[in-house]
C-alpha positions as CSV (number, residue, x, y, z in Angstrom):
1,M,-132.8,190.4,79.7
2,I,-130.0,192.8,80.6
3,N,-130.5,196.5,81.0
4,T,-128.2,199.1,79.6
5,H,-126.4,199.8,82.9
6,A,-125.7,196.1,83.4
7,N,-124.5,195.6,79.9
8,K,-122.0,198.5,80.3
9,R,-120.7,197.0,83.6
10,I,-120.4,193.5,82.1
11,N,-118.2,194.9,79.3
12,Q,-116.2,197.1,81.6
13,R,-115.5,194.3,84.0
14,G,-114.8,191.6,81.4
15,I,-117.6,189.3,82.7
16,T,-118.4,186.5,80.2
17,D,-121.8,185.2,79.2
18,E,-120.7,181.8,80.6
19,Q,-120.0,183.4,83.9
20,I,-123.4,185.1,84.0
21,E,-125.2,181.8,83.1
22,A,-123.3,179.9,85.8
23,C,-124.1,182.5,88.4
24,L,-127.8,182.5,87.6
25,K,-127.9,178.7,87.4
26,Y,-125.6,177.7,90.4
27,G,-125.3,180.9,92.4
28,K,-126.8,181.3,95.9
29,E,-130.0,183.1,95.5
30,T,-131.2,185.7,98.1
31,A,-134.2,188.0,97.8
32,S,-134.7,191.4,99.1
33,S,-137.9,193.4,98.9
34,C,-137.0,194.8,95.5
35,A,-134.5,192.5,93.9
36,Y,-132.9,189.0,93.7
37,F,-129.2,188.5,94.3
38,Y,-127.2,185.6,92.8
39,V,-123.8,185.0,94.2
40,L,-121.1,182.5,93.2
41,G,-119.2,181.6,96.3
42,K,-116.4,179.1,96.9
43,K,-118.9,176.4,97.7
44,E,-120.8,176.8,94.4
45,I,-117.6,176.9,92.4
46,K,-116.3,173.7,94.0
47,K,-119.6,171.8,93.9
48,H,-120.2,172.5,90.2
49,N,-116.5,172.5,89.1
50,L,-116.6,176.0,87.8
51,N,-113.8,178.4,86.9
52,S,-112.3,179.6,90.1
53,K,-111.8,183.1,88.6
54,W,-115.6,183.4,88.8
55,H,-115.6,183.4,92.6
56,G,-117.4,186.5,93.9
57,T,-119.6,187.1,90.9
58,V,-122.8,188.9,92.0
59,I,-125.8,189.5,89.8
60,I,-128.7,191.7,90.9
61,M,-132.0,191.2,89.1
62,E,-135.0,193.5,89.3
63,N,-138.3,192.5,87.8
64,G,-136.6,189.7,85.9
65,I,-134.0,192.0,84.3
66,I,-130.3,192.0,85.2
67,A,-129.7,195.4,86.8
68,T,-126.0,195.1,87.5
69,V,-123.2,192.6,87.7
70,F,-120.0,192.9,89.7
71,I,-117.3,190.9,91.5
72,N,-117.1,191.0,95.3
73,K,-114.8,188.5,97.0
74,N,-115.1,190.0,100.4
75,F,-118.5,188.7,101.5
76,K,-117.9,189.7,105.1
77,L,-118.1,193.4,104.1
78,Y,-121.1,192.8,101.8
79,T,-124.6,192.5,103.1
80,I,-127.9,192.4,101.3
81,E,-129.3,194.9,103.8
82,Q,-127.2,197.6,102.2
83,F,-129.6,197.7,99.3
């Protein structure tokens, strides 16, 4: 399931259904106290032979619903603790 906010962001950012499916299936999963984060990094892209343009895809899920989706290729500036 995708909430209204996430659907709007997906359309604004040109993120494809295939990209979302790949991120959820192959992305690195990290949990915080209130959400799950799925991130497609270089290692996941290479290991599963995915589209290199998908590098940096981040999906945040809350209660089994996709809350938002974005691209962040600078992982050094991004930490889960920010949320």
